[in-house]
LOZABA-320006 format. One record per residue (C-alpha): residue in three letters; x, y, z. Coordinates in steps of 0.02 Angstrom, whole numbers, padded with zeros to 5 digits, always signed. Example, Ala and Ser with C-alpha at 12.3 -4.5 7.8 and 13.67 -1.06 7.14 Angstrom:
ALA+00615-00225+00390 SER+00684-00053+00357 
This chain:
MET+07324-00033-05951 SER+07184+00044-06023 ARG+07215+00203-06121 ARG+07158+00350-06050 VAL+07104+00495-06136 ARG+07135+00678-06086 ARG+07020+00817-06140 LYS+07045+01014-06063 VAL+06802+01277-06171 ALA+07042+01665-07640 ARG+07158+01593-07752 LYS+07185+01687-07921 GLY+07105+01581-08048 LYS+07086+01553-08239 ASP+06970+01689-08332 LYS+06835+01539-08337 VAL+06782+01432-08220 VAL+06690+01275-08226 LEU+06545+01257-08100 GLN+06457+01095-08074 SER+06242+01165-08103 TYR+06127+01120-07980 PRO+05994+00989-08030 GLU+05820+01080-08087 ILE+05653+00999-08072 ASP+05554+01010-08234 ASP+05374+00968-08245 GLU+05395+00790-08259 GLY+05509+00770-08120 THR+05688+00756-08202 SER+05839+00834-08168 SER+05994+00907-08265 ASP+06162+00852-08202 GLN+06242+00955-08327 LYS+06394+01050-08293 SER+06375+01228-08371 VAL+06526+01352-08381 VAL+06538+01518-08303 ASP+06642+01656-08396 TRP+06652+01773-08244 THR+06719+01920-08363 ARG+06586+01930-08445 LEU+06467+01967-08283 PRO+06388+02148-08297 ASP+06511+02286-08195 ASP+06351+02339-08070 THR+06362+02158-08034 VAL+06556+02145-08000 ILE+06580+02300-07918 GLN+06430+02235-07799 LEU+06528+02084-07758 PHE+06693+02171-07752 SER+06586+02263-07609 CYS+06577+02127-07505 LEU+06773+02099-07508 ASN+06893+02167-07400 TYR+07044+02251-07473 ARG+07178+02146-07498 ASP+07030+01995-07569 ARG+06965+02138-07677 ALA+07144+02177-07740 SER+07179+01987-07775 LEU+07022+01969-07866 SER+07069+02133-07967 SER+07227+02040-08047 ILE+07119+01922-08130 CYS+07098+02022-08290 ARG+07094+02196-08367 THR+06903+02233-08349 TRP+06903+02180-08174 ARG+07070+02289-08129 ALA+06983+02430-08194 LEU+06831+02399-08087 GLY+06937+02367-07943 ILE+07000+02546-07918 SER+06818+02623-07939 PRO+06808+02771-07819 CYS+06636+02697-07725 LEU+06748+02534-07698 TRP+06852+02657-07594 GLN+06761+02761-07499 SER+06772+02655-07352 LEU+06924+02556-07297 ASP+06961+02441-07145 LEU+07142+02390-07112 ARG+07110+02286-06943 ALA+07107+02129-07009 HIS+07291+02136-07075 LYS+07471+02211-07029 CYS+07479+02385-07127 ASP+07633+02487-07125 VAL+07688+02618-07229 THR+07744+02516-07374 SER+07578+02438-07380 ALA+07491+02595-07375 ALA+07566+02671-07505 SER+07534+02537-07627 LEU+07339+02581-07580 ALA+07363+02776-07609 SER+07310+02783-07773 ARG+07147+02711-07745 CYS+07127+02829-07579 SER+07085+02998-07664 ASN+06891+02995-07611 LEU+06927+02893-07450 GLN+06800+02972-07324 LYS+06793+02821-07190 LEU+06934+02735-07118 ARG+06972+02613-06967 PHE+07145+02546-06908 ARG+07231+02438-06761 GLY+07394+02481-06686 ALA+07516+02623-06687 GLU+07600+02540-06827 SER+07424+02551-06942 ALA+07414+02732-06870 ASP+07577+02789-06940 ALA+07555+02722-07101 ILE+07386+02823-07136 ILE+07469+02971-07199 SER+07535+02862-07331 LEU+07364+02825-07393 GLN+07374+03002-07457 ALA+07170+03019-07418 ARG+07143+03215-07381 GLY+06964+03198-07387 LEU+06934+03082-07244 HIS+06782+03121-07135 ASP+06784+02989-07024 ILE+06937+02900-06929 SER+06898+02759-06798 GLY+07061+02662-06714 ASP+07073+02537-06570 TYR+07235+02478-06506 CYS+07299+02629-06491 ARG+07407+02604-06314 LYS+07564+02661-06408 ILE+07486+02796-06516 THR+07588+02959-06486 ASP+07545+03154-06492 ALA+07666+03152-06634 THR+07569+03034-06741 LEU+07385+03093-06693 SER+07455+03282-06731 VAL+07498+03224-06917 ILE+07357+03152-06936 ALA+07246+03278-06894 ALA+07372+03386-06985 ARG+07347+03295-07150 HIS+07147+03251-07127 GLU+07087+03433-07111 ALA+06899+03385-07163 LEU+06886+03255-07018 GLU+06716+03253-06965 SER+06751+03095-06816 LEU+06895+03045-06733 GLN+06884+02888-06611 LEU+07015+02799-06544 GLY+06976+02664-06399 PRO+06894+02577-06296 ASP+07080+02521-06250 PHE+07171+02668-06165 CYS+07280+02791-06256 GLU+07415+02802-06145 LYS+07511+02921-06219 ILE+07407+03049-06292 SER+07410+03208-06195 SER+07308+03381-06211 ASP+07430+03426-06339 ALA+07358+03313-06467 ILE+07177+03358-06417 LYS+07252+03548-06467 ALA+07321+03505-06624 ILE+07152+03416-06685 ALA+07045+03574-06622 ILE+07172+03697-06725 CYS+07175+03586-06880 CYS+07002+03504-06904 PRO+06863+03657-06895 LYS+06737+03520-06972 LEU+06734+03409-06819 ARG+06560+03354-06755 LYS+06634+03191-06667 LEU+06780+03165-06545 ARG+06803+03006-06440 LEU+06967+02973-06347 SER+06967+02824-06204 GLY+07104+02827-06078 ILE+07174+02996-06067 ARG+07281+03043-05913 ASP+07262+03229-05926 ILE+07113+03323-06002 GLU+07160+03503-05974 GLY+07063+03658-06007 VAL+07198+03728-06143 ALA+07141+03583-06255 ILE+06952+03586-06199 ASN+06935+03782-06230 ALA+07016+03754-06411 LEU+06883+03646-06469 ALA+06754+03763-06409 LYS+06840+03900-06521 ASN+06902+03807-06660 CYS+06754+03658-06682 PRO+06606+03750-06697 ASN+06511+03590-06760 LEU+06577+03473-06624 THR+06407+03397-06538 ASP+06460+03234-06497 ILE+06624+03224-06351 GLY+06675+03072-06277 PHE+06806+03077-06130 ILE+06800+02889-06078 ASP+06887+02806-05943 CYS+07019+02969-05933 LEU+07093+03004-05764 ASN+07081+03171-05744 MET+06961+03321-05839 ASP+06936+03517-05839 GLU+06760+03515-05793 ILE+06745+03688-05808 ALA+06816+03724-05975 LEU+06693+03574-06043 GLY+06565+03697-05992 ASN+06623+03811-06130 VAL+06587+03688-06284 VAL+06406+03762-06316 SER+06398+03675-06483 VAL+06394+03480-06391 GLN+06225+03383-06386 PHE+06314+03224-06338 LEU+06455+03200-06182 SER+06508+03048-06114 VAL+06626+03036-05974 ALA+06604+02877-05929 GLY+06739+02782-05804 THR+06812+02964-05783 THR+06896+02976-05613 ASN+06928+03115-05513 MET+06774+03233-05562 LYS+06719+03353-05470 TRP+06529+03330-05464 ASN+06506+03502-05381 LEU+06584+03590-05536 VAL+06486+03485-05660 SER+06329+03533-05587 GLN+06374+03708-05582 HIS+06437+03701-05782 TRP+06367+03573-05881 ASN+06167+03627-05831 LYS+06198+03781-05926 LEU+06248+03695-06088 PRO+06111+03763-06216 ASN+06122+03613-06332 LEU+06179+03467-06210 THR+06034+03313-06246 GLY+06116+03147-06197 LEU+06240+03142-06048 ASP+06334+02964-06006 VAL+06409+02958-05842 SER+06426+02776-05816 ARG+06521+02686-05701 THR+06581+02842-05604 ASP+06574+02918-05442 ILE+06434+03045-05479 ILE+06336+03090-05330 PRO+06146+03088-05314 SER+06138+03284-05275 CYS+06225+03303-05427 ALA+06128+03204-05544 LEU+05973+03274-05456 ARG+05998+03463-05497 LEU+06078+03415-05674 LEU+05906+03307-05718 SER+05804+03473-05635 THR+05894+03608-05700 SER+05979+03563-05860 GLN+05822+03675-05983 SER+05893+03551-06147 LEU+05956+03363-06059 LYS+05819+03231-06122 VAL+05954+03064-06065 LEU+06041+03027-05916 CYS+06151+02890-05927 ALA+06220+02816-05766 LEU+06227+02624-05781 ASN+06366+02545-05615 CYS+06335+02727-05541 SER+06373+02640-05358 PHE+06331+02803-05262 LEU+06162+02806-05344 GLU+06128+02632-05337 GLU+06151+02619-05157 ASP+06033+02792-05116 ALA+05856+02714-05093 SER+05764+02876-05123 PHE+05860+02934-05293 ALA+05801+02766-05350 THR+05612+02802-05313 ASN+05642+02991-05386 ASN+05536+03029-05540 ASN+05594+03170-05679 LYS+05437+03149-05769 SER+05532+03250-05930 LYS+05690+03171-05909 LEU+05743+03000-05928 LEU+05877+02910-05827 LEU+05949+02765-05874 ALA+06024+02646-05732 LEU+06045+02485-05669 PHE+05902+02495-05560 THR+05774+02569-05691 ASP+05696+02476-05832 ILE+05803+02547-05986 PHE+05670+02479-06127 LYS+05524+02548-06042 GLY+05619+02699-06042 LEU+05677+02713-06203 ALA+05491+02674-06267 SER+05450+02828-06178 LEU+05544+02937-06286 PHE+05421+02901-06447 ALA+05239+02919-06454 ASP+05153+02760-06475 ILE+05274+02653-06590 THR+05283+02503-06490 LYS+05164+02382-06409 LYS+05287+02292-06334 GLU+05453+02394-06251 ARG+05567+02256-06292 ASN+05537+02296-06485 VAL+05596+02482-06458 PHE+05748+02471-06535 VAL+05670+02354-06703 ASP+05525+02450-06706 TRP+05607+02621-06708 ARG+05752+02548-06837 ASN+05588+02513-06954 LEU+05509+02683-06937 LYS+05432+02752-07111 LYS+05442+02927-07048 ARG+05597+02988-06983 ASP+05630+03111-06829 LYS+05786+03171-06844 PRO+05830+03221-06645 LEU+05765+03035-06615 ASP+05855+02961-06712 GLU+06017+03047-06656 ILE+05964+03014-06485 MET+05942+02838-06513 THR+06120+02811-06622 TRP+06223+02900-06475 LEU+06106+02794-06346 GLU+06158+02623-06446 TRP+06335+02676-06439 ILE+06356+02734-06259 LEU+06267+02567-06203 SER+06357+02460-06298 HIS+06515+02535-06244 SER+06466+02523-06057 LEU+06381+02364-06055 LEU+06551+02290-06118 ARG+06659+02407-06000 ILE+06556+02318-05855 ALA+06531+02151-05942 GLU+06732+02160-05919 SER+06740+02212-05740 ASN+06600+02087-05702 PRO+06559+02167-05532 GLN+06456+02055-05424 GLY+06255+02095-05384 LEU+06236+02093-05564 ASP+06145+01930-05606 ASN+05974+01995-05594 PHE+06009+02135-05727 TRP+06086+02031-05835 LEU+05950+01910-05832 SER+05812+02041-05832 GLN+05886+02161-05970 GLY+06062+02155-05994 ALA+06069+02008-06098 ALA+05915+02062-06216 LEU+05994+02245-06230 LEU+06154+02173-06316 LEU+06045+02058-06435 ASN+05973+02221-06475 LEU+06111+02317-06487 MET+06193+02151-06602 GLN+06054+02226-06729 SER+06107+02381-06760 SER+06162+02466-06897 GLN+06316+02535-06839 GLU+06454+02414-06864 ASP+06570+02451-06701 VAL+06404+02445-06595 GLN+06343+02268-06671 GLU+06534+02229-06637 ARG+06544+02281-06449 ALA+06367+02189-06420 ALA+06439+02031-06481 THR+06599+02055-06373 GLY+06480+02100-06234 LEU+06394+01932-06247 ALA+06546+01840-06249 THR+06619+01925-06103 PHE+06464+01950-05973 VAL+06446+01753-05978 VAL+06609+01716-05918 ILE+06628+01680-05716 ASP+06816+01620-05740 ASP+06930+01639-05886 GLU+07069+01546-05816 ASN+06970+01387-05800 ALA+06854+01417-05944 SER+06673+01421-05830 ILE+06542+01527-05896 ASP+06364+01579-05792 GLY+06253+01434-05870 GLY+06101+01555-05826 ARG+06160+01694-05950 ALA+06216+01576-06061 GLU+06050+01505-06071 ALA+05950+01668-06063 VAL+06039+01726-06234 MET+05972+01570-06318 ARG+05825+01596-06264 ASP+05816+01771-06305 GLY+05850+01695-06492 GLY+06030+01750-06472 ILE+06117+01593-06559 ARG+06029+01621-06735 LEU+06073+01808-06713 LEU+06248+01793-06681 LEU+06270+01643-06827 ASN+06175+01781-06952 LEU+06312+01902-06897 ALA+06456+01757-06913 ARG+06390+01754-07087 SER+06420+01943-07119 TRP+06556+01983-07256 ARG+06618+02101-07120 GLU+06774+02028-07051 GLY+06758+02114-06872 LEU+06574+02038-06876 GLN+06612+01858-06908 SER+06771+01910-06757 GLU+06678+01958-06629 ALA+06521+01835-06687 ALA+06624+01689-06669 LYS+06699+01726-06514 ALA+06522+01753-06443 ILE+06468+01581-06501 ALA+06636+01497-06427 ASN+06600+01558-06253 LEU+06451+01522-06244 SER+06463+01345-06319 VAL+06544+01293-06158 ASN+06370+01255-06103 ALA+06306+01104-06171 HIS+06138+01181-06191 VAL+06207+01289-06286 ALA+06332+01198-06387 LYS+06172+01094-06444 ALA+06071+01237-06490 VAL+06233+01297-06598 ALA+06237+01137-06683 GLU+06054+01126-06725 GLU+06062+01290-06792 GLY+06181+01232-06913 GLY+06353+01333-06806 ILE+06460+01208-06836 ASN+06463+01227-07013 ILE+06481+01418-07017 LEU+06628+01393-06881 ALA+06715+01271-07004 ASN+06697+01388-07135 LEU+06762+01556-07031 ALA+06905+01435-06993 ARG+06953+01454-07155 SER+06975+01632-07164 MET+07136+01730-07214 ASN+07087+01860-07070 ARG+07198+01781-06918 LEU+07087+01851-06804 VAL+06928+01775-06864 ALA+07010+01609-06890 GLU+07076+01602-06703 GLU+06902+01633-06649 ALA+06801+01520-06756 ALA+06956+01394-06701 GLY+06892+01423-06511 GLY+06709+01407-06568 LEU+06777+01246-06630 TRP+06865+01205-06497 ASN+06722+01213-06362 LEU+06601+01116-06483 SER+06722+00980-06497 VAL+06713+00950-06300 GLY+06540+00850-06334 GLU+06559+00697-06416 GLU+06370+00732-06519 HIS+06473+00863-06609 LYS+06647+00791-06659 GLY+06585+00693-06817 ALA+06482+00855-06876 ILE+06646+00947-06864 ALA+06741+00816-06961 GLU+06601+00796-07088 ALA+06601+01005-07092 GLY+06781+00978-07154 GLY+06822+01042-06971 VAL+06975+00947-06931 LYS+07072+00986-07121 ALA+07037+01174-07090 LEU+07108+01158-06892 VAL+07274+01075-06968 ASP+07270+01214-07110 LEU+07270+01348-06988 ILE+07424+01271-06900 PHE+07522+01308-07066 LYS+07449+01448-07103 TRP+07472+01550-06947 TYR+07639+01449-06887 SER+07724+01598-06864 GLY+07653+01738-06757 GLY+07497+01663-06713 ASP+07508+01590-06529 GLY+07312+01633-06507 VAL+07258+01542-06666 LEU+07385+01392-06646 GLU+07326+01376-06465 ARG+07147+01358-06507 ALA+07172+01246-06673 ALA+07282+01119-06566 GLY+07157+01125-06440 ALA+07020+01065-06549 LEU+07100+00942-06632 ALA+07153+00879-06482 ASN+06990+00857-06430 LEU+06930+00771-06599 ALA+07076+00667-06574 ALA+06995+00570-06428 ASP+06868+00511-06555 ASP+06932+00366-06648 LYS+06871+00412-06828 CYS+06919+00598-06801 SER+07088+00559-06743 MET+07106+00453-06906 GLU+07067+00608-07004 VAL+07185+00700-06910 ALA+07301+00594-06968 SER+07256+00585-07136 VAL+07261+00768-07162 GLY+07435+00801-07111 GLY+07392+00828-06932 VAL+07520+00720-06850 HIS+07669+00826-06938 ALA+07570+00992-06900 LEU+07563+00938-06720 VAL+07745+00874-06707 MET+07801+01038-06769 LEU+07716+01142-06659 ALA+07789+01024-06506 ARG+07968+01058-06567 ASN+07971+01238-06629 CYS+07837+01330-06532 LYS+07877+01423-06387 PHE+07722+01482-06317 GLU+07679+01362-06171 GLY+07482+01355-06214 VAL+07500+01296-06401 GLN+07643+01179-06317 GLU+07523+01091-06219 GLN+07362+01081-06318 ALA+07492+01012-06455 ALA+07571+00885-06341 ARG+07364+00835-06279 ALA+07334+00815-06449 LEU+07480+00691-06485 ALA+07424+00581-06326 ASN+07248+00582-06388 LEU+07300+00531-06561 ALA+07427+00382-06479 ALA+07274+00337-06360 HIS+07194+00211-06475 GLY+07300+00068-06473 ASP+07242-00079-06576 SER+07105+00037-06676 ASN+07215+00110-06780 SER+07392+00159-06833 ASN+07409+00331-06759 ASN+07506+00286-06601 ALA+07645+00225-06724 ALA+07627+00361-06847 VAL+07668+00477-06716 GLY+07814+00392-06655 GLN+07885+00390-06829 GLU+07866+00551-06859 ALA+08034+00644-06862 GLY+08083+00739-06700 ALA+07912+00691-06595 LEU+07975+00581-06472 GLU+08131+00709-06456 ALA+08008+00849-06439 LEU+07892+00767-06295 VAL+08053+00713-06207 GLN+08118+00888-06217 LEU+07928+00959-06160 THR+07947+00857-05985 ARG+08074+00972-05941 SER+07954+01127-05977 PRO+07950+01252-05829 HIS+07760+01239-05857 GLU+07652+01117-05744 GLY+07548+01079-05876 VAL+07649+01062-06044 ARG+07754+00924-05919 GLN+07614+00839-05891 GLU+07526+00839-06053 ALA+07708+00766-06125 ALA+07704+00643-06018 GLY+07525+00589-06065 ALA+07597+00569-06235 LEU+07750+00478-06192 TRP+07642+00339-06094 ASN+07513+00309-06208 LEU+07661+00315-06351 SER+07735+00191-06240 PHE+07621+00072-06270 ASP+07707+00042-06439 ASP+07873-00102-06446 ARG+07951+00019-06559 ASN+07901+00197-06485 ARG+07955+00104-06293 GLU+08125+00087-06357 ALA+08141+00237-06468 ILE+08085+00350-06311 ALA+08207+00276-06210 ALA+08345+00319-06347 ALA+08281+00496-06335 GLY+08339+00510-06161 GLY+08144+00473-06088 VAL+08206+00373-05947 GLU+08326+00498-05886 ALA+08176+00661-05910 LEU+08048+00553-05838 VAL+08127+00496-05669 ALA+08187+00669-05657 LEU+08002+00725-05687 ALA+07939+00596-05561 HIS+08074+00671-05413 SER+08005+00839-05463 CYS+07816+00793-05463 SER+07798+00775-05255 ASN+07688+00934-05247 ALA+07617+00923-05418 SER+07431+00910-05465 PRO+07379+00729-05469 GLY+07359+00739-05650 LEU+07527+00781-05692 GLN+07599+00622-05546 GLU+07495+00487-05640 ARG+07554+00548-05823 ALA+07722+00558-05737 ALA+07715+00378-05649 GLY+07625+00306-05797 ALA+07751+00335-05923 LEU+07885+00255-05824 TRP+07744+00106-05798 GLY+07745+00112-05993 LEU+07930+00121-06022 SER+07941-00029-05896 VAL+07891-00152-05991 SER+08046-00167-06076 GLU+08172-00261-05942 ALA+08308-00158-05991 ASN+08197+00012-05968 SER+08155-00069-05801 ILE+08337-00100-05758 ALA+08393+00085-05850 ILE+08242+00153-05724 GLY+08320+00068-05586 ARG+08499+00124-05603 GLU+08429+00300-05638 GLY+08339+00312-05467 GLY+08161+00302-05532 VAL+08117+00189-05375 ALA+08117+00330-05244 PRO+07993+00446-05331 LEU+07887+00322-05363 ILE+07869+00244-05197 ALA+07823+00414-05137 LEU+07700+00425-05277 ALA+07619+00267-05221 ARG+07591+00376-05053 SER+07480+00476-05151 GLU+07294+00519-05078 CYS+07231+00518-05275 GLU+07178+00339-05343 ASP+07235+00371-05502 VAL+07416+00399-05458 HIS+07403+00241-05346 GLU+07359+00132-05507 THR+07496+00219-05592 ALA+07640+00208-05466 ALA+07568+00016-05409 GLY+07582-00025-05616 ALA+07758+00035-05630 LEU+07820-00035-05458 TRP+07765-00181-05519 ASN+07860-00207-05661 LEU+08006-00135-05594 ALA+07992-00268-05479 PHE+08022-00410-05589 ASN+08202-00384-05602 PRO+08270-00436-05418 GLY+08409-00303-05441 ASN+08247-00171-05441 ALA+08153-00265-05303 PHE+08304-00255-05197 ARG+08301-00048-05207 ILE+08118-00052-05168 VAL+08152-00146-05033 GLU+08299-00041-04965 GLU+08207+00140-05023 GLY+08068+00057-04899 GLY+07933+00020-05035 VAL+07879-00133-04937 PRO+07769-00012-04792 ALA+07707+00085-04970 LEU+07643-00064-05063 VAL+07579-00154-04904 HIS+07489+00018-04897 LEU+07424+00009-05059 CYS+07374-00162-05070 SER+07275-00161-04909 SER+07191+00023-04906 SER+07201+00115-05084 ALA+07017+00121-05177 SER+07050+00085-05323 LYS+07043-00103-05351 MET+07176-00100-05483 ALA+07320-00019-05365 ARG+07284-00140-05233 PHE+07289-00291-05372 MET+07466-00225-05428 ALA+07526-00175-05276 ALA+07491-00373-05221 LEU+07589-00421-05374 ALA+07722-00327-05349 LEU+07766-00392-05174 ALA+07718-00565-05243 TYR+07874-00533-05361 MET+07982-00464-05232 PHE+07969-00622-05127 ASP+07937-00770-05226 GLY+08117-00807-05186 ARG+08221-00722-05342 MET+08264-00600-05249 ASP+08364-00684-05132 GLU+08529-00728-05218 PHE+08545-00542-05265 ALA+08511-00476-05098 MET+08640-00608-05020 ILE+08754-00530-05143 GLY+08710-00364-05080 SER+08641-00222-05210 SER+08730-00145-05334 SER+08883-00036-05314 GLU+08791+00115-05373 SER+08656+00102-05233 SER+08698+00167-05055 SER+08719+00033-04915 LYS+08547+00033-04821 SER+08514-00085-04676 VAL+08370-00220-04736 ASN+08272-00328-04631 LEU+08221-00449-04781 ASP+08123-00576-04671 GLY+08024-00432-04577 ALA+07973-00364-04754 ARG+07933-00540-04814 ARG+07820-00582-04662 MET+07745-00421-04696 ALA+07704-00448-04881 LEU+07636-00601-04867 LYS+07537-00559-04722 HIS+07440-00437-04845 ILE+07455-00531-05006 GLU+07355-00666-04919 ALA+07228-00529-04841 PHE+07212-00456-05025 VAL+07161-00623-05095 LEU+07050-00675-04962 THR+06943-00485-04991 PHE+06878-00578-05148 SER+06840-00753-05045 ASP+06663-00788-05001 PRO+06671-00928-04893 GLN+06494-00993-04924 THR+06520-00964-05142 PHE+06706-01055-05110 ALA+06610-01204-05024 ALA+06481-01223-05139 ALA+06603-01212-05280 ALA+06737-01339-05194 ALA+06591-01467-05167 SER+06527-01439-05367 SER+06563-01482-05508 VAL+06413-01360-05591 PRO+06483-01239-05687 ALA+06376-01096-05625 ALA+06478-01137-05475 LEU+06635-01060-05530 THR+06557-00935-05622 ASN+06471-00842-05450 VAL+06669-00853-05396 THR+06735-00752-05547 GLU+06612-00632-05565 SER+06640-00613-05367 THR+06813-00595-05398 ARG+06825-00490-05561 ILE+06937-00331-05572 GLN+06851-00258-05730 GLU+07007-00160-05765 ALA+07130-00296-05745 GLY+07059-00352-05913 HIS+07180-00225-06019 LEU+07339-00273-05937 ARG+07439-00362-06053 CYS+07593-00488-05970 SER+07725-00545-06075 GLY+07792-00718-06085 ALA+07926-00714-05953 GLU+07787-00635-05841 ILE+07652-00773-05878 GLY+07781-00896-05842 ARG+07833-00814-05670 PHE+07651-00832-05604 VAL+07648-01005-05676 ALA+07818-01041-05561 MET+07731-00973-05431 LEU+07601-01101-05419 ARG+07739-01218-05387 ASN+07813-01087-05247 PRO+07805-01185-05074 SER+07711-01023-05014 SER+07522-01058-05009 ILE+07492-00875-04990 LEU+07590-00839-05162 LYS+07504-01012-05238 ALA+07352-00908-05203 CYS+07397-00742-05274 ALA+07478-00835-05448 ALA+07319-00915-05487 PHE+07209-00762-05448 ALA+07314-00674-05561 LEU+07308-00772-05705 LEU+07120-00780-05665 GLN+07100-00602-05681 PHE+07237-00631-05860 THR+07127-00759-05944 ILE+06928-00711-05893 PRO+06831-00710-06061 GLY+06793-00540-06137 GLY+06974-00469-06082 ARG+07078-00355-06191 HIS+07204-00464-06205 ALA+07148-00647-06121 MET+07170-00739-06287 HIS+07367-00684-06290 HIS+07377-00751-06104 VAL+07303-00907-06150 THR+07417-00929-06289 LEU+07572-00902-06179 LEU+07495-01019-06047 GLN+07480-01141-06175 ASN+07667-01127-06223 ALA+07731-01115-06048 GLY+07643-01292-06005 ALA+07521-01203-05890 PRO+07373-01315-05877 ARG+07471-01476-05812 VAL+07535-01359-05668 LEU+07354-01298-05645 ARG+07271-01453-05635 SER+07407-01502-05491 ALA+07391-01344-05400 ALA+07184-01380-05413 ALA+07197-01569-05359 ALA+07346-01532-05222 ALA+07278-01583-05037 THR+07393-01460-04939 ALA+07350-01299-05052 PRO+07225-01182-04986 LEU+07060-01159-05035 GLU+07075-01030-05140 ALA+07219-01072-05251 LYS+07138-01232-05304 ILE+06961-01168-05352 PHE+07069-01012-05435 ALA+07190-01137-05556 ARG+07000-01245-05594 ILE+06930-01077-05649 VAL+07092-01036-05756 LEU+07088-01203-05822 ARG+06901-01175-05862 ASN+06958-01023-05964 LEU+07070-01097-06064 GLU+06955-01231-06105 HIS+06820-01082-06163 HIS+06947-01005-06277 GLN+07026-01163-06354 THR+06843-01209-06406 GLU+06821-01032-06463 PHE+06968-01030-06564 GLN+06911-01194-06629 SER+06745-01153-06680 LYS+06835-00999-06773 GLU+06942-01095-06905 
């Protein structure tokens, strides 16, 4: 049968390093190819410090160990003013090892509760800015201790995920311990009580920026007491009492910007704030349903105040804040950033707007509400692209994440909105994302790679990514020591590798080795990166050349290791799919045998057919199907319990997806090529589920079930079981009604095997002792089978064409018959000597119908150009078939079809014989 490919989006060195110098063109056009020796330890200190500043703290520490000079430079205070712990696990021990370098630390970013607990061990009492994410498990106790140890704190941001275990008690502790606090942004607090907010008002006189985002309950009156606040965001917060808001917040003397996005604010409250607040300049109300539904509010003009909403022109509104700085409103962010004469109040507004816009756009993209296509296409995508160019790293990251998110329609099925994806591409987004991916900041690398990965599901975007050099960038990122960066890069390569035109480029960029190395590097605790790496390798393995490279760099061992030991179903599914594709190239390379010979591979795949997850079972069965084309693998699969497992799988998948049904039947088809396996499948109870699958409505399942039953029917005992289990009507239905010519062909051959006389003796003795006794009407079954075999053969018989062939000795007449009867896919079938011998014997059968069927089958197997035609010709010569064929072609009593088919087979034999002699 034809193989089907299935596809489913620093090291320590010595002091001296020898580098290949690049050729320089001199005046006469000559170039030098000499090697130069660079002594890195002689670089100027400033250059080394600049180099160190572009590294994360772990790489910096590793590089510092090279020599004494670099060790001293590596602890320079200027290198340790900012620290990002998100990329790596940081516990108390790791933090304590960094403490000696952190005395001047001012800015810290962390991820998760464990890192939060470790912050104290850094002993960085001078910290001004702390920002954390993945904060769901951070408790009041941890946050209170952090506040108590960092009295100089000016900015604290926790989110955007919900801080479920933090209460007003911790906020009160922050207010008391951090009197210099200027910025406080917290997400997902359940209740923010008045006592906590009043503590902030009393103890933090410099607090100008407050964000209580996605909270459940809040004391609105108390917030009206924080007179220092200039920028306030309550985006996504529920249970707000808007009448109290309009009564108290409009009196805040310094309130410049207010963000009520994603809330249920009512039009009257918004209008009152806009009309009565003396200081308010900007009200951001993105995705506020009550405002959007009120047509009169949407047309209300507040000339002195800026309203930003989904129904307003946001770029035009932002441009109105400035006096003639831009000729093109869409360039307002770029023009503002390039201003030579700075305006501090406007800078503060724009900086805050970047932050709250990036946050709200990401949240809106995540919830993906209906009816926003026009917004995203007209300005949402452009806003995200502008925000990606912000000088604020967290804004850049959120904007990139927003781009990765807003294009996704169905995450489960990896489907994206083509219009949105192409809008990003049209606005120059691909180049911007690739530039971000080149950044030395790992947070930006990760989010940019994620956006590139999602956008690349669209074929046009994938082409643009490749043309802009994105494949090389992603291949390099896949080598990152940061798991999150490597994971997103592998996801990008996974989606790009769907396109046949990108596979070679990925291999040339070193992507294959990078992906295999990822499996070994993150084998423990990296389910996401492992799934993406295995998925990309599965796609690449579908290409013959790439599959050989996968094998050459250790991919077989890596994938088998995943299939054997990983417990995550996504990884198991992609590893099995990759092994299936590696084994799908058959004669063109040796990967099929290599997979089978890898220790534990077949046992692992057999075990995966018992997985509770359908996708895993499907890919494992597909891999066993492809592997069964190798003779040694076929027997080894059976020895590993494959027969029992696959029969059980076939029994269980009557209501499963067509893909699983096809592969379950296909694997049994492959195993049943061996007569011993065929007998074992029959005895194990494999006949009944294959008959059930033959009744499927799916054409592909028809083919594999018919192929398996054809192989099984070669054995008289199995043939009788097929009759006992009601298989004749099922095969007759396939033979007459399937849309697949191959399914009809193999069903006819199975019926021919069953009623060529060899089963009769077995039927007289009775079924085997382990079979249940059933009443079987063999004569009726025989008549039904022969009738439909004849009808099948006649569907390929055009009376005029056959009459012309019978009356003429001109080769063209037989050629016309050959072309009209050819079943293209039948050229992929490979028969054994015993099977060919059986068809030759069938030419002598008293039944004229079986004679015609046998001649028709031999015609299909010997047509020039067929994959195994020469193999079949050799078997026919060895079986003395020419004499039998000549006799059949000349028999006076034989049907016309049998005569013509026999003549064509003889001509095919002569053709191959001539071709063979010419090669010699």
